C-alpha positions in Angstrom: -2.5 -10.3 9.6 -2.7 -12.4 12.7 -5.6 -14.9 12.7 -7.1 -16.5 15.8 -8.4 -19.9 14.8 -11.1 -21.4 16.8 -12.8 -18.1 17.9 -16.5 -18.3 17.2 -16.7 -14.9 15.7 -13.6 -14.9 13.5 -15.1 -16.4 10.4 -15.2 -13.1 8.5 -11.5 -12.6 8.6 -9.9 -16.0 8.3 -7.7 -16.5 5.3 -8.7 -19.1 2.7 -6.4 -21.4 0.9 -4.2 -20.1 -1.9 -5.7 -19.9 -5.4 -3.1 -22.2 -7.0 -1.9 -25.7 -6.4 1.0 -27.9 -7.3 -0.9 -29.4 -10.3 -1.1 -26.0 -12.0 1.6 -24.6 -14.3 1.7 -21.5 -12.1 4.7 -21.6 -9.9 3.9 -20.8 -6.2 6.5 -18.3 -4.9 7.3 -17.5 -1.3 10.0 -15.5 0.5 12.0 -18.8 0.8 12.2 -19.6 -2.9 11.7 -16.2 -4.6 15.3 -15.1 -4.8 16.5 -18.5 -6.2 13.5 -19.0 -8.6 13.1 -15.4 -9.9 16.0 -13.1 -9.1 18.8 -15.6 -9.9 17.0 -16.9 -13.0 17.9 -16.2 -16.6 14.3 -16.6 -17.6 11.6 -13.9 -18.1 9.1 -14.1 -15.3 5.5 -12.8 -14.9 4.5 -12.7 -11.3 1.1 -12.1 -9.8 0.8 -10.8 -6.3 -2.6 -11.8 -5.0 -4.8 -12.3 -1.9 -7.1 -15.3 -1.7 -10.1 -13.2 -0.6 -9.8 -10.7 -3.4 -12.6 -11.0 -6.0 -10.6 -9.6 -8.9 -7.8 -12.1 -8.1 -10.3 -15.0 -8.1 -11.6 -13.9 -11.5 -8.1 -13.7 -12.8 -7.1 -17.1 -11.6 -8.4 -19.3 -14.5 -6.9 -16.8 -17.1 -3.6 -16.8 -15.2 -3.5 -20.6 -15.3 -4.3 -20.7 -19.0 -1.5 -18.2 -19.7 0.9 -20.2 -17.6 0.1 -23.4 -19.6 0.4 -21.7 -22.9 3.8 -20.1 -21.9 5.2 -23.3 -20.4 8.9 -23.7 -21.3 8.9 -20.2 -22.8 8.2 -17.7 -20.0 7.9 -18.5 -16.3 4.6 -17.6 -14.7 4.4 -17.4 -10.9 2.1 -16.2 -8.1 2.7 -14.9 -4.6 0.1 -15.0 -1.9 0.9 -11.5 -0.7 -1.7 -11.6 2.0 0.3 -14.5 3.6 3.7 -13.1 2.6 3.2 -9.4 3.3 7.0 -8.8 3.4 7.4 -10.0 -0.2 4.5 -7.8 -1.4 5.9 -4.9 0.6 9.4 -5.4 -1.0 7.8 -4.7 -4.4 5.5 -1.9 -3.4 2.3 -3.9 -3.7 -0.6 -1.8 -2.4 -3.6 -3.5 -4.1 -4.6 -6.8 -5.6 -3.9 -8.3 -8.0 -0.6 -6.6 -8.9 1.3 -8.2 -11.8 5.1 -7.6 -12.3 7.4 -8.5 -15.2 10.9 -9.5 -14.2 13.0 -9.2 -17.3 16.8 -8.7 -18.0 17.3 -6.6 -14.9 15.7 -8.6 -12.1 16.2 -5.7 -9.6 14.0 -3.5 -11.8 10.6 -5.2 -12.2 8.0 -3.5 -14.5 4.3 -3.2 -13.7 2.0 -5.0 -16.1 -0.9 -2.7 -17.0 -2.6 -4.8 -19.7 -5.9 -6.7 -19.8 -6.8 -9.5 -17.5 -7.4 -12.2 -20.2 -5.0 -15.0 -21.0 -4.6 -13.6 -24.5 -3.6 -10.2 -23.3 -1.2 -11.7 -20.7 0.4 -14.0 -23.3 0.8 -11.1 -25.8 2.5 -9.0 -23.1 4.8 -11.8 -22.1 5.9 -12.4 -25.7 6.5 -8.7 -26.2 8.6 -8.5 -23.1 10.5 -11.6 -24.2 11.2 -10.1 -27.6 12.6 -7.0 -25.9 14.8 -9.1 -23.7 16.2 -11.1 -26.6 16.8 -8.0 -28.7 18.7 -6.4 -25.7 21.0 -9.5 -25.5 21.5 -9.4 -29.2 22.7 -5.8 -29.1 24.9 -6.5 -26.1 23.1 -4.0 -24.0 22.2 -6.5 -21.3 23.9 -9.6 -20.0 20.7 -10.8 -18.4 20.9 -11.7 -14.7 23.8 -10.3 -12.8 24.8 -12.4 -9.8 26.2 -9.4 -7.9 29.8 -10.5 -8.7 30.3 -7.5 -11.0 33.8 -6.1 -11.3 34.9 -4.0 -8.4 36.8 -1.8 -10.8 33.7 -0.9 -12.8 34.3 2.8 -12.0 32.9 5.7 -10.0 29.9 6.2 -12.3 28.1 3.4 -10.5 28.1 5.5 -7.3 26.1 8.3 -8.8 23.1 7.8 -6.5 25.2 7.4 -3.3 25.2 10.8 -1.5 28.6 11.7 0.0 28.2 13.4 3.3 30.7 15.4 5.4 31.0 17.0 8.9 29.8 20.2 7.2 26.9 18.9 5.1 25.5 16.1 7.3 23.2 18.1 9.6 21.5 20.2 7.0 20.9 17.2 4.7 20.0 14.5 7.2 18.8 15.9 10.5 15.1 17.0 10.3 14.8 15.7 6.8 11.4 14.3 6.0 13.2 11.5 4.1 14.7 8.3 5.5 18.5 8.1 5.3 20.6 4.9 5.3 24.2 6.1 6.0 27.3 4.0 5.6 30.4 5.0 7.6 33.4 3.6 5.9 37.2 3.8 5.7 39.0 3.8 2.3 41.5 1.1 3.5 38.8 -1.3 4.8 38.3 -4.5 2.7 34.7 -5.1 3.9 33.9 -1.6 2.8 35.3 -2.2 -0.7 33.2 -5.4 -1.0 30.1 -3.4 0.1 30.7 -0.5 -2.3 29.2 -1.9 -5.5 26.2 -3.5 -3.6 25.6 -0.1 -1.8 25.8 1.8 -5.2 23.5 -0.6 -7.0 21.0 -0.5 -4.1 21.1 3.3 -4.0 20.0 3.5 -7.6 17.2 1.0 -7.2 16.0 2.5 -3.9 16.0 6.0 -5.3 13.8 4.8 -8.2 11.4 2.6 -6.2 10.9 5.2 -3.4 11.0 8.3 -5.6 13.9 9.6 -3.5 12.1 9.2 -0.2 14.7 6.8 1.1 18.3 7.9 0.5 21.6 6.0 0.6 24.6 8.0 1.7 28.3 7.4 2.6 30.6 9.1 5.1 34.4 8.7 5.0 34.9 8.3 8.8 38.6 8.7 8.6 38.2 12.3 7.3 34.9 13.3 9.0 36.0 12.4 12.5 33.5 14.7 14.2 30.6 12.5 12.8 32.4 9.3 13.6 32.8 10.4 17.2 29.3 11.7 17.5 27.8 8.4 16.4 30.3 6.2 18.2 31.7 4.5 15.0 34.0 1.7 16.2 34.3 -0.5 13.1 33.9 -0.4 9.4 31.6 -0.4 7.6 28.9 0.7 10.0 25.4 1.5 8.6 23.0 3.7 10.5 19.3 4.5 9.7 18.2 8.1 10.4 14.5 9.0 10.5 13.0 12.4 11.5 12.3 12.7 15.2 13.9 9.4 16.1 17.3 8.3 17.4 19.5 6.7 14.7 19.5 2.9 14.7 22.0 0.4 13.5 21.3 -1.6 10.3 22.3 -5.1 11.0 20.9 -6.9 7.9 22.7 -8.6 5.1 25.3 -6.8 2.9 23.9 -7.7 -0.6 22.0 -5.2 -2.7 18.8 -7.3 -2.4 19.1 -7.2 1.5 19.7 -3.5 1.5 16.9 -2.8 -1.0 14.4 -5.0 1.0 15.2 -3.0 4.2 14.9 0.3 2.4 11.5 -0.6 1.0 10.3 -1.7 4.5 11.4 1.7 5.8 9.6 3.3 2.9 6.3 1.5 3.5 6.6 2.4 7.2 6.8 6.1 6.1 4.6 5.9 3.1 1.4 8.0 3.0 -1.8 6.4 4.3 -4.3 5.0 1.8 -6.8 7.5 0.3 -10.0 8.3 2.2 -12.7 8.5 -0.5 -16.2 9.8 -0.4 -18.8 7.4 -1.8 -20.1 9.5 -4.7 -20.8 6.5 -7.0 -21.2 2.8 -7.1 -17.8 2.5 -8.8 -16.0 4.1 -5.8 -17.6 1.7 -3.4 -17.1 -1.5 -5.5 -13.6 -0.8 -6.7 -12.4 0.0 -3.2 -14.1 -2.9 -1.5 -13.3 -5.5 -4.1 -9.6 -4.7 -4.1 -9.0 -4.8 -0.3 -9.6 -7.4 2.3 -11.7 -5.0 4.3 -13.2 -1.7 3.5 -13.8 0.7 6.4 -16.9 2.8 5.8 -17.9 5.8 8.0 -21.3 7.4 7.8 -20.9 11.0 9.1 -23.6 13.4 10.3 -25.3 15.7 7.8 -23.3 18.8 7.1 -26.0 21.0 8.6 -25.5 19.1 11.9 -21.7 19.6 12.1 -20.6 22.3 9.7 -17.3 22.0 7.8 -15.1 22.1 11.0 -17.1 19.3 12.7 -16.9 17.1 9.6 -13.2 17.7 9.1 -12.6 16.7 12.7 -14.3 13.3 12.0 -12.3 12.9 8.7 -9.1 13.7 10.6 -9.8 10.8 13.0 -10.3 8.5 10.1 -7.1 9.7 8.4 -5.1 9.0 11.6 -6.5 5.5 11.8 -5.8 4.9 8.1 -2.2 5.9 8.8 -2.0 3.7 11.8 -3.3 0.6 10.0 -1.9 1.4 6.5 0.2 -1.9 6.4 -3.1 -3.8 6.5 -3.9 -2.5 3.0 -7.6 -1.8 3.9 -9.8 0.5 1.9 -11.2 3.7 3.5 -14.6 5.3 2.6 -17.1 7.8 4.0 -20.5 9.1 3.1 -23.0 11.6 4.6 -26.0 10.5 6.6 -28.9 10.0 4.3 -26.9 10.2 1.0 -26.7 6.4 0.7 -29.7 5.3 2.7 -29.9 1.8 1.1 -26.3 1.1 2.1 -27.0 2.3 5.7 -30.0 0.0 5.9 -28.0 -3.0 4.7 -25.5 -2.3 7.5 -28.2 -1.7 10.2 -27.0 1.9 10.6 -29.9 3.9 9.1 -31.7 6.8 10.7 -29.8 7.5 13.9 -26.5 7.2 15.8 -24.2 9.2 13.6 -21.2 9.1 13.1 -21.2 5.4 12.5 -18.5 3.0 11.2 -18.7 -0.5 9.6 -15.9 -2.8 8.4 -17.0 -4.9 5.4 -15.6 -8.1 3.9 -16.9 -7.8 0.3 -16.0 -11.4 -0.6 -18.1 -12.8 2.2 -20.6 -9.9 2.3 -20.2 -9.8 6.1 -19.6 -6.7 8.3 -18.8 -5.6 11.8 -20.1 -2.4 13.4 -18.2 0.0 15.6 -19.9 -0.3 19.0 -17.6 2.1 20.9 -17.0 5.8 20.5 -16.1 7.4 17.1 -12.8 8.6 18.5 -9.1 7.5 18.0 -9.3 5.3 21.0 -12.7 3.8 20.2 -11.9 3.1 16.5 -8.4 1.8 17.4 -9.9 -0.8 19.7 -12.5 -1.8 17.0 -9.8 -2.2 14.3 -7.4 -3.9 16.6 -10.0 -6.5 17.4 -10.7 -7.0 13.7 -7.0 -7.3 12.8 -6.7 -10.4 15.1 -9.9 -12.0 13.9 -12.2 -11.0 16.8 -15.4 -9.0 16.8 -19.0 -10.0 16.1 -20.1 -10.0 12.5 -23.3 -10.1 10.6 -24.3 -10.7 6.9 -24.8 -7.6 4.8 -28.6 -7.1 4.3 -29.7 -8.7 1.0 -26.4 -10.5 0.7 -25.0 -7.9 -1.8 -24.2 -4.2 -1.9 -27.5 -2.3 -2.4 -28.1 0.4 -5.0 -25.5 3.2 -4.6 -26.7 6.7 -5.6 -24.4 9.0 -7.6 -24.0 12.2 -5.6 -22.1 15.4 -5.9 -18.9 15.3 -3.8 -18.7 17.5 -0.7 -17.3 21.0 -1.6 -15.6 21.4 1.8 -18.0 24.1 2.9 -20.6 24.5 5.6 -24.1 23.4 4.4 -26.8 25.9 3.5 -30.5 25.5 4.3 -32.7 25.3 1.2 -33.8 28.8 0.0 -37.5 29.4 0.5 -39.5 31.7 -1.7 -39.8 35.2 -0.2 -43.4 36.1 0.9 -44.4 39.6 0.0 -46.3 41.0 3.0 -46.9 44.5 1.6 -50.5 43.8 0.5 -51.5 42.0 3.7 -53.5 44.0 6.3 -51.7 43.0 9.4 -54.5 44.3 11.6 -56.8 41.6 10.1 -54.4 38.8 11.0 -55.4 38.8 14.6 -59.2 38.7 14.0 -61.1 35.5 14.2 -62.9 34.7 11.0 -66.3 33.2 11.3 
């Protein structure tokens, strides 16, 4: 995020200092030292990706420090401020905070830690992972860290995830594919291509796994497939081009190591990843878990279903989904509720009783919020969110200083609303002629 320091109204969105300092046994990691400290290390690493404003991260901090002290000299314990270093968080698919990864024998294949958030649980997991790493070394299955200088003669099996493309197969595979393609154009006699080959092969396997096949690495022998080489103006080898649906191909001009290639592939994946979920506030847990785990949660209060019907509501939800897509790299949470369903929440945000649809952006750590003043449209919401993302926009404290009571409600069934059914009145016994007479 871009923060504008000195603006009177930007206090809600300014970053706070990191949660760790040089005096802790937790090692601060950044894009500058991550590769040297973690990836090139023989040690087992536990790394927390956190954001300073995240309540769950703040509660984890003392436990993480205790674990780091207990594991000192045995297992390395690190932390990345992924709010400050979003590229590093993005490289490892971090979409919520805190995320903990275990970097074991294969540093290019980090595992997610899913255990408890106490120092005891963290230490137990670290020792279990350490035992596995040592057992692997003992059995000869793993040589620990590979510096990338593996034998170039290590055989064709390594290339199993690189897709070979030809003049005949290229268009049906790549053009109009919903996936992102990184395509290397090579010549068999080219020395640089031979040097790239094991890096490209290793990256292909890692990228396939981390993106679930949504980013594909391919290769074209440009000396054989001259139609493709001519179409894309290939002049030297290797040339790497990136193909995305609906866009002209662009040259990849990054580094030629597997880590460079993987980093760019994961950037492309996050650009093309689905937007965050848009959740209906049907319980206190939905609200709190979403707002605690994200820097901001964007809440819309939509008109009652009887006022809009299903089609009207869906059109509002579509606008929100488009904005969630546009701002997905901000890693904000997205919620909605029906007017009147969470009246206490509306009151605490100064929304209640009129002016639907409405939208508020809440910083749950500071319990401050900003209200959409413009129209509930793509343009109006975009202007509102753009102001927030650069630290502008007037803010106010949430009424009561905490989230109010949230009622558990049935989720919307996707249908038009129905008016309450009234009891039928039986008029058969009423003398209609008498209804018009005045009674004295």
